[in-house]
KOLPAKE-594849 format. One line per 5 residues: number of its first residue (from 1); their letters; for each residue x, y, z of N, C-alpha, C, O. Coordinates in pm, whole numbers, padded with zeros to 5 digits, always signed. Example, Ala and Ser with C-alpha at 12.3 -4.5 7.8 and 13.67 -1.06 7.14 Angstrom:
BEGIN
1	as	+01319,-00569,+00780,+01230,-00450,+00780,+01320,-00330,+00780,+01424,-00332,+00846; +01285,-00225,+00708,+01367,-00106,+00714,+01290,+00003,+00787,+01341,+00114,+00804;
This chain:
BEGIN
1	mtage	+15144,+12105,+09575,+15066,+12073,+09696,+14946,+11980,+09654,+14875,+12007,+09557; +14928,+11878,+09728,+14818,+11788,+09705,+14694,+11841,+09778,+14705,+11924,+09868; +14576,+11791,+09738,+14449,+11841,+09799,+14457,+11815,+09952,+14419,+11901,+10031; +14506,+11699,+09992,+14502,+11664,+10131,+14599,+11738,+10224,+14582,+11732,+10346; +14699,+11808,+10171,+14793,+11880,+10251,+14735,+11993,+10326,+14783,+12025,+10435;
6	slwqc	+14629,+12057,+10270,+14566,+12182,+10339,+14440,+12148,+10406,+14373,+12240,+10452; +14399,+12019,+10417,+14273,+11983,+10476,+14286,+11935,+10619,+14385,+11874,+10657; +14184,+11964,+10695,+14179,+11902,+10825,+14118,+11770,+10826,+14023,+11751,+10751; +14164,+11672,+10906,+14112,+11539,+10907,+14030,+11506,+11037,+14084,+11517,+11147; +13912,+11468,+11024,+13830,+11432,+11141,+13894,+11317,+11220,+13915,+11210,+11163;
11	pkcga	+13925,+11333,+11347,+13990,+11227,+11424,+13896,+11107,+11447,+13945,+10999,+11480; +13763,+11121,+11432,+13670,+11013,+11452,+13660,+10927,+11335,+13668,+10805,+11349; +13641,+10985,+11211,+13609,+10906,+11096,+13718,+10916,+10982,+13716,+10838,+10886; +13811,+11013,+10995,+13910,+11022,+10895,+13867,+11111,+10776,+13945,+11126,+10681; +13753,+11168,+10778,+13706,+11255,+10663,+13795,+11379,+10651,+13834,+11439,+10751;
16	hllrk	+13825,+11414,+10528,+13906,+11539,+10499,+13817,+11651,+10477,+13731,+11643,+10389; +13831,+11756,+10547,+13750,+11875,+10539,+13834,+12002,+10525,+13949,+12010,+10569; +13771,+12101,+10461,+13836,+12231,+10443,+13878,+12300,+10563,+13986,+12361,+10571; +13784,+12290,+10665,+13814,+12360,+10799,+13772,+12263,+10911,+13689,+12174,+10893; +13832,+12284,+11023,+13804,+12200,+11142,+13660,+12204,+11180,+13597,+12309,+11188;
21	nlshs	+13607,+12079,+11203,+13475,+12055,+11255,+13360,+12097,+11161,+13249,+12122,+11208; +13386,+12105,+11028,+13272,+12129,+10936,+13181,+12013,+10940,+13227,+11901,+10962; +13051,+12033,+10921,+12950,+11929,+10920,+12989,+11827,+10813,+13035,+11861,+10704; +12970,+11703,+10849,+12992,+11595,+10756,+12924,+11465,+10810,+12879,+11457,+10925; +12920,+11365,+10723,+12854,+11236,+10755,+12964,+11152,+10834,+13028,+11062,+10779;
26	cgdhs	+12979,+11188,+10962,+13079,+11114,+11043,+13023,+10978,+11072,+12915,+10963,+11129; +13098,+10877,+11030,+13059,+10741,+11052,+13151,+10641,+10993,+13254,+10676,+10935; +13117,+10520,+11006,+13196,+10407,+10944,+13151,+10377,+10806,+13082,+10278,+10784; +13187,+10461,+10707,+13139,+10448,+10572,+13259,+10408,+10484,+13374,+10445,+10512; +13230,+10332,+10380,+13331,+10287,+10292,+13279,+10266,+10153,+13158,+10246,+10138;
31	vekfl	+13360,+10267,+10052,+13316,+10236,+09911,+13268,+10098,+09910,+13164,+10068,+09850; +13344,+10006,+09978,+13293,+09863,+09978,+13154,+09850,+10030,+13074,+09775,+09975; +13124,+09923,+10138,+12986,+09916,+10192,+12886,+09973,+10094,+12778,+09919,+10073; +12923,+10080,+10036,+12831,+10148,+09936,+12799,+10050,+09820,+12686,+10046,+09771; +12899,+09973,+09777,+12885,+09885,+09657,+12835,+09743,+09696,+12805,+09659,+09611;
36	rgkse	+12829,+09722,+09822,+12786,+09583,+09868,+12645,+09545,+09810,+12547,+09618,+09827; +12640,+09436,+09745,+12512,+09381,+09691,+12481,+09447,+09549,+12377,+09415,+09490; +12561,+09530,+09500,+12530,+09592,+09373,+12571,+09499,+09257,+12653,+09410,+09276; +12515,+09520,+09138,+12541,+09434,+09027,+12680,+09451,+08977,+12743,+09553,+09005; +12731,+09358,+08904,+12861,+09361,+08851,+12874,+09483,+08751,+12976,+09552,+08747;
41	hgrrl	+12767,+09503,+08670,+12765,+09616,+08573,+12767,+09749,+08648,+12839,+09841,+08609; +12692,+09759,+08753,+12680,+09888,+08832,+12817,+09908,+08896,+12866,+10021,+08898; +12880,+09805,+08947,+13017,+09824,+09010,+13121,+09856,+08902,+13217,+09928,+08931; +13106,+09810,+08790,+13198,+09844,+08678,+13181,+09996,+08633,+13280,+10064,+08605; +13063,+10042,+08629,+13030,+10183,+08599,+13088,+10270,+08698,+13149,+10372,+08667;
46	faefa	+13066,+10228,+08832,+13123,+10311,+08941,+13274,+10320,+08928,+13331,+10428,+08941; +13341,+10203,+08900,+13490,+10207,+08885,+13533,+10298,+08765,+13632,+10370,+08774; +13457,+10292,+08655,+13487,+10372,+08541,+13482,+10525,+08571,+13567,+10604,+08529; +13371,+10561,+08649,+13355,+10699,+08688,+13461,+10746,+08786,+13506,+10860,+08779; +13501,+10659,+08879,+13606,+10689,+08977,+13738,+10698,+08909,+13820,+10778,+08954;
51	amvar	+13766,+10623,+08804,+13889,+10631,+08726,+13893,+10763,+08648,+13998,+10825,+08634; +13776,+10805,+08598,+13775,+10930,+08521,+13800,+11050,+08612,+13869,+11146,+08576; +13742,+11041,+08728,+13768,+11144,+08834,+13914,+11156,+08870,+13972,+11264,+08885; +13973,+11031,+08884,+14110,+11020,+08934,+14205,+11088,+08833,+14308,+11143,+08874; +14174,+11086,+08706,+14255,+11151,+08608,+14251,+11303,+08611,+14332,+11371,+08547;
56	cgphh	+14153,+11357,+08689,+14139,+11507,+08699,+14260,+11560,+08784,+14307,+11670,+08756; +14312,+11486,+08888,+14411,+11534,+08973,+14400,+11474,+09115,+14313,+11390,+09142; +14487,+11517,+09203,+14486,+11452,+09340,+14348,+11485,+09406,+14293,+11595,+09395; +14298,+11383,+09474,+14168,+11395,+09537,+14153,+11292,+09647,+14232,+11199,+09661; +14054,+11314,+09721,+14010,+11213,+09825,+13880,+11153,+09788,+13796,+11218,+09727;
61	vapak	+13861,+11029,+09823,+13736,+10966,+09811,+13662,+10975,+09947,+13715,+10935,+10051; +13537,+11030,+09943,+13466,+11064,+10068,+13331,+10982,+10072,+13224,+11033,+10041; +13342,+10861,+10109,+13220,+10780,+10123,+13132,+10822,+10233,+13180,+10852,+10342; +13001,+10826,+10210,+12900,+10844,+10313,+12796,+10739,+10306,+12810,+10647,+10225; +12689,+10745,+10386,+12592,+10635,+10387,+12519,+10620,+10255,+12489,+10509,+10212;
66	trvaf	+12489,+10732,+10190,+12408,+10734,+10068,+12476,+10767,+09940,+12412,+10769,+09834; +12613,+10796,+09946,+12676,+10835,+09825,+12826,+10817,+09853,+12871,+10800,+09966; +12902,+10821,+09737,+13047,+10834,+09744,+13088,+10956,+09669,+13068,+10967,+09548; +13147,+11053,+09746,+13182,+11186,+09689,+13331,+11182,+09660,+13406,+11103,+09716; +13372,+11272,+09567,+13510,+11286,+09528,+13544,+11435,+09564,+13468,+11528,+09536;
71	qalvr	+13658,+11449,+09626,+13689,+11581,+09680,+13841,+11631,+09651,+13937,+11557,+09672; +13852,+11746,+09607,+13984,+11813,+09604,+13986,+11888,+09732,+14001,+11826,+09837; +13973,+12016,+09731,+13955,+12099,+09854,+13813,+12079,+09911,+13795,+12066,+10032; +13713,+12078,+09823,+13579,+12047,+09858,+13528,+11936,+09770,+13592,+11900,+09672; +13411,+11880,+09804,+13351,+11781,+09723,+13292,+11839,+09593,+13211,+11932,+09597;
76	fasvn	+13335,+11783,+09477,+13297,+11836,+09351,+13210,+11740,+09260,+13143,+11781,+09166; +13219,+11610,+09296,+13143,+11511,+09220,+13105,+11398,+09315,+13161,+11381,+09423; +13008,+11323,+09268,+12954,+11213,+09352,+12884,+11106,+09271,+12823,+11134,+09167; +12892,+10983,+09320,+12807,+10877,+09265,+12693,+10870,+09381,+12722,+10846,+09498; +12573,+10891,+09340,+12461,+10891,+09436,+12383,+10758,+09437,+12316,+10726,+09535;
81	rvgdd	+12392,+10683,+09332,+12315,+10557,+09327,+12380,+10472,+09236,+12424,+10517,+09130; +12390,+10340,+09272,+12440,+10238,+09178,+12326,+10141,+09159,+12283,+10073,+09252; +12277,+10138,+09034,+12170,+10041,+09004,+12221,+09923,+08922,+12339,+09912,+08891; +12125,+09835,+08889,+12165,+09720,+08813,+12221,+09750,+08674,+12309,+09681,+08623; +12166,+09858,+08613,+12202,+09890,+08477,+12261,+10032,+08451,+12297,+10068,+08339;
86	sidvh	+12267,+10111,+08566,+12314,+10239,+08558,+12368,+10296,+08691,+12352,+10238,+08798; +12432,+10411,+08678,+12462,+10486,+08804,+12418,+10631,+08789,+12420,+10691,+08681; +12379,+10685,+08904,+12338,+10826,+08903,+12459,+10903,+08963,+12509,+10866,+09069; +12503,+11008,+08896,+12613,+11091,+08945,+12572,+11232,+08936,+12470,+11269,+08877; +12656,+11311,+08998,+12648,+11465,+08980,+12788,+11524,+08995,+12880,+11468,+09055;
91	fvlpr	+12796,+11642,+08936,+12916,+11725,+08961,+12869,+11873,+08980,+12758,+11911,+08943; +12960,+11950,+09039,+12917,+12086,+09079,+13005,+12184,+09001,+13125,+12162,+08983; +12945,+12288,+08956,+13022,+12402,+08892,+12964,+12527,+08939,+12849,+12526,+08981; +13036,+12641,+08935,+12987,+12775,+08971,+12915,+12834,+08855,+12881,+12953,+08857; +12889,+12756,+08754,+12816,+12803,+08631,+12727,+12696,+08582,+12753,+12578,+08606;
96	rltsp	+12623,+12731,+08513,+12526,+12630,+08463,+12567,+12591,+08317,+12595,+12678,+08234; +12570,+12461,+08290,+12591,+12404,+08165,+12453,+12363,+08098,+12354,+12342,+08167; +12451,+12355,+07975,+12335,+12311,+07901,+12369,+12191,+07823,+12466,+12190,+07748; +12289,+12088,+07841,+12303,+11961,+07767,+12179,+11870,+07790,+12128,+11857,+07902; +12133,+11808,+07681,+12018,+11714,+07707,+12050,+11598,+07784,+11960,+11526,+07827;
101	rfrki	+12186,+11572,+07807,+12230,+11465,+07898,+12198,+11480,+08048,+12193,+11382,+08122; +12177,+11600,+08090,+12145,+11629,+08231,+12000,+11591,+08261,+11905,+11631,+08193; +11988,+11514,+08367,+11850,+11472,+08409,+11789,+11588,+08495,+11668,+11607,+08502; +11880,+11662,+08557,+11830,+11772,+08647,+11947,+11863,+08674,+12061,+11818,+08678; +11918,+11990,+08691,+12027,+12091,+08731,+11969,+12166,+08850,+11862,+12227,+08839;
106	ehlan	+12038,+12162,+08966,+11993,+12233,+09082,+12081,+12357,+09097,+12203,+12353,+09079; +12015,+12466,+09130,+12089,+12593,+09162,+12087,+12609,+09315,+11983,+12637,+09374; +12204,+12591,+09377,+12214,+12600,+09520,+12319,+12705,+09550,+12436,+12693,+09514; +12270,+12809,+09620,+12354,+12919,+09657,+12431,+12977,+09531,+12372,+13036,+09440; +12566,+12958,+09534,+12636,+13013,+09421,+12692,+12899,+09329,+12795,+12917,+09265;
111	cyvhh	+12624,+12786,+09325,+12670,+12679,+09236,+12554,+12607,+09172,+12437,+12624,+09207; +12595,+12523,+09076,+12498,+12445,+09001,+12535,+12300,+09011,+12651,+12265,+08988; +12440,+12212,+09045,+12466,+12071,+09061,+12399,+11997,+08939,+12277,+11991,+08922; +12489,+11944,+08858,+12448,+11884,+08727,+12435,+11732,+08751,+12533,+11666,+08789; +12311,+11675,+08727,+12284,+11537,+08756,+12283,+11460,+08620,+12229,+11509,+08520;
116	lrlsg	+12338,+11348,+08619,+12346,+11261,+08504,+12316,+11108,+08545,+12344,+11069,+08658; +12262,+11030,+08455,+12256,+10888,+08468,+12345,+10829,+08358,+12331,+10862,+08241; +12439,+10740,+08399,+12537,+10675,+08310,+12513,+10525,+08307,+12509,+10457,+08409; +12497,+10479,+08186,+12460,+10340,+08175,+12552,+10258,+08088,+12540,+10136,+08087; +12645,+10320,+08013,+12731,+10244,+07925,+12857,+10316,+07892,+12871,+10436,+07914;
121	daefd	+12950,+10239,+07838,+13090,+10287,+07809,+13082,+10420,+07716,+13162,+10512,+07733; +12992,+10425,+07626,+12986,+10536,+07527,+12966,+10669,+07601,+13004,+10775,+07551; +12908,+10663,+07715,+12881,+10786,+07791,+13000,+10849,+07864,+12998,+10965,+07905; +13108,+10762,+07878,+13227,+10808,+07942,+13319,+10869,+07834,+13427,+10818,+07803; +13273,+10977,+07781,+13338,+11034,+07663,+13412,+11165,+07692,+13425,+11207,+07807;
126	aelks	+13458,+11227,+07590,+13539,+11354,+07602,+13457,+11466,+07670,+13512,+11548,+07743; +13324,+11468,+07645,+13238,+11569,+07703,+13232,+11548,+07854,+13257,+11643,+07927; +13203,+11435,+07902,+13197,+11404,+08044,+13334,+11434,+08102,+13341,+11500,+08206; +13439,+11392,+08043,+13578,+11421,+08094,+13599,+11567,+08106,+13659,+11612,+08204; +13549,+11652,+08005,+13572,+11792,+08020,+13491,+11856,+08135,+13538,+11946,+08205;
131	wllas	+13363,+11804,+08154,+13285,+11853,+08258,+13347,+11817,+08392,+13350,+11905,+08478; +13394,+11701,+08418,+13459,+11657,+08542,+13585,+11744,+08567,+13609,+11788,+08679; +13663,+11766,+08461,+13784,+11840,+08481,+13756,+11978,+08519,+13828,+12032,+08602; +13649,+12044,+08461,+13608,+12178,+08497,+13561,+12181,+08640,+13595,+12271,+08717; +13481,+12081,+08675,+13433,+12077,+08817,+13542,+12061,+08907,+13545,+12130,+09009;
136	yheyg	+13636,+11977,+08882,+13752,+11957,+08968,+13826,+12087,+08996,+13851,+12121,+09111; +13864,+12162,+08885,+13938,+12281,+08901,+13857,+12402,+08953,+13894,+12471,+09048; +13741,+12423,+08880,+13666,+12545,+08913,+13601,+12540,+09055,+13603,+12636,+09132; +13545,+12424,+09082,+13468,+12412,+09213,+13550,+12333,+09315,+13563,+12380,+09428; +13602,+12222,+09284,+13678,+12142,+09379,+13801,+12205,+09436,+13834,+12193,+09554;
141	erewl	+13869,+12273,+09345,+13992,+12347,+09393,+13960,+12499,+09423,+14048,+12579,+09457; +13838,+12530,+09409,+13784,+12661,+09451,+13843,+12775,+09366,+13857,+12887,+09414; +13874,+12748,+09244,+13932,+12849,+09145,+13831,+12965,+09134,+13871,+13081,+09123; +13706,+12934,+09138,+13607,+13045,+09112,+13607,+13143,+09228,+13545,+13249,+09216; +13668,+13114,+09334,+13674,+13211,+09444,+13798,+13300,+09448,+13808,+13396,+09525;
146	rpars	+13892,+13263,+09361,+14016,+13339,+09355,+14006,+13458,+09259,+13939,+13450,+09156; +14073,+13568,+09294,+14057,+13684,+09207,+14113,+13652,+09067,+14210,+13578,+09052; +14049,+13710,+08969,+14096,+13692,+08833,+14237,+13753,+08803,+14263,+13865,+08846; +14319,+13690,+08738,+14452,+13741,+08704,+14440,+13836,+08583,+14365,+13812,+08488; +14520,+13946,+08592,+14516,+14038,+08474,+14638,+14019,+08386,+14652,+14086,+08284;
């Protein structure tokens, strides 16, 4: 089953949501609009992050006015800002990670939002890949809500 098979699609904007009529940024948003006017370096960093997310598994790209999120069953990662020399991203996990690479970690309800700034190829490493993969499965596919197998 792909992520999109079990999701409801908003008839107005096409957003994919876990349940009918969930709150979302309904509007005419696109990756192209989000990246309009951004530097070539910033656009390349965005593309590299999006490619790393794509290797995690089937997902939807969920652009909004102020960010581009990536969604399995729920949104698990996002590019929040594209600057001239870096991008600001976050990913969500039901557990807190520790690393000096995180700019900020927010504890929201039952999850932790890990914020990073990425500025070069060296930062797209095995550690980032493992974090995104964990976020995709644990949070994006909602594995953390399923009963543990014995």
